[in-house]
C-alpha positions, 0 to 999 in steps of 0.5 A: 661170545664172551665181551672179556675176551672181545678186542675189536667189540665194534668191528665184530659187533658190526660183522654180526649186525650186517651178516646172517648168521650162519657163522659163528666166528672167534671174535677176531678182526683180522686185516693182514697176514703173511706165511703161517701168521695173521695180524688183527686191527690192533696190531696183534700177531696170531699163529694161523692153525685152520689155514682156511680149512685147508684152503691155505696150504700154501700159507698166507700171500705165497710170494708164486701165487700172488704174482701170477695173480698180479700178472693174470689181473693186468691182462685178463681175468674173465671170458666165461666159457663161451670162449678159449683163454689161454691159461684154460689148456695148461691148467686143465692139462697139468692138474689131469696129469698130476691126478693121472686121469684124463680130463678136468672140469673146472669149478668154482667152489666144492659144493659145485664140484660135489654137485658135479661129481654127483651129476656125471655119476648119474649120467654115467649110469644111465649112459653107461652102466644102464641104470633104467630112467630116474633110479640111479642111486650113490651110496654115502657114509655117516659123518660125511661133509660134503657142502651145504646145498640142499642136494648134499644136506640131504645126505646129510647125518649132521642135523643142524646142517639138515634140518628144516632144509627139506624136502629132501633129494632122494638117490643116496643111501647112507652106511657107516663110515669105515664098514665095508661089508656095510657098504657092499650090502649097500650096492645094488644094481641101480647104484652109480657110485660110492662117494667118500672123504678118504678122511672125514675133515668136519668130522673130526679127521676121521681117518678109516681103518686100514685096507677100508679104502682099498676094499672100497676100491675093490667093491666098487669095480667088482660091482661097476660103481663108480669111486668118487673120493672128496678130496676137497679138504684132504688133498693137494699135500694136506696129509702128507701126499698128494691126496689122501688115498695115496696112503693106501695105495688107491686111486678113485674113478673120480676126484674132488677137489678144490680149497687148496687149489686156488692157493688162497686167492680165489675159489677154484675146485675140479673134477677129474676123471677119465674120458669114459667117465667125464666124456658123458657130458655134452654141451649146454649139459653141465656149467659155470660162468666163472669156472675155469676163469683166466684168473683161477686158472692161472693161480692153479696152475701154479698151485700143481706146480708147486705140488708135482715139485712134491715138497710140499707134500714131504714137508706135511709128512716130516712135519706132520710127525712133529705135530704128531708127536707132541700131540701124543704126548698130551694124551691123558693131560686133558686130551682123550684121543688123537688122530693126525695125518700129515699136517692135519689133526683131529683131537678129543678134549677131555669133556669135562675139562671144557667144550671145543669152543672154549678151548678156541677161545682160549687159544685165541688169547694165547695168539693160536687160532684153531677151530672147534667141530663137533662137542669138545673136538678141535682140528688142527690144520697149519700151512704148509709153510710152518715151520719145526719152530711154529709147531712147538709153539702151538702144541705148548700154547695147547698144554698150557690151556689144558693145563688150566 
């Protein structure tokens, strides 16, 4: 922390005093928000170019989503899956239709969706493919980020996420991201799935080579292996399409969804797949007390309906081109490389200039909030309700920071 930029040192220090230090937040204390803007406890406004790691694709307090939450809060919030509530079927049906799949399994967090996908793939492998008991393996990619449970960090290549959390869960083979030959070579008779992010967000919005995802789809089909797409960050309009896989016309066997599905109001995640895959689960084999609860479903129904119009996907695609143009103009002026897909960008800053953390702190001083990832890389992910003027403002502030 840099004390000379702390506007609310008491609140920041209190937060650090009473919580485990598993995060290193920027020293700003937010008290309210609307659309693409945040306001701190001292009344200063900030342009939000992180959007809760894409959990706030529709901006802060979207009126349609807030109205759905308020209406549901007055009626019913939780039943557990021991009973059926009146929002459940509509949510599952409308999300399944958006995904083009038969079935949906609702959960709460992204990590839970990933764990669910792993369990389903293994069970499918044993019951449908005929893999010998206890031998199932899943191929994953270097640089992945699928969550931080003990199973998921077992196949992470990020030592911050992985180190000292062993013993590690077996059953995973790690290959270089974007290398189709390595992926194909890693598949054997016991492989049940390939689990990939169509764009690696935590790694710095890394877009795979053209043709890679169609190649993965082809190999999985030929080798009788499930293709699981982790679209928890990349999905639901972020990249200028409903799913990042859509850019190359690829349909995975299983979508893992989360973040934006809860509208920035409640945690909601889901697995979507056809009946020949999700149908392997039987009562008692998987579940969650809060998964698919009435409040979550009521909000998520409205999220799906917002996406069904195509408006937000179009906004992301069109405004993403404006963002790309602005950022590419800064290459050679402090930026080494930019990667943009829709309203999602990874920026590599010249490490001789500053670290990613330093860039975020300086942008915060100028009223723009973003987040660094590894080294001198930062990510931009504004809400899809952002305007052209707000994009231009953020790019201008970044240019000023890079210019010193």
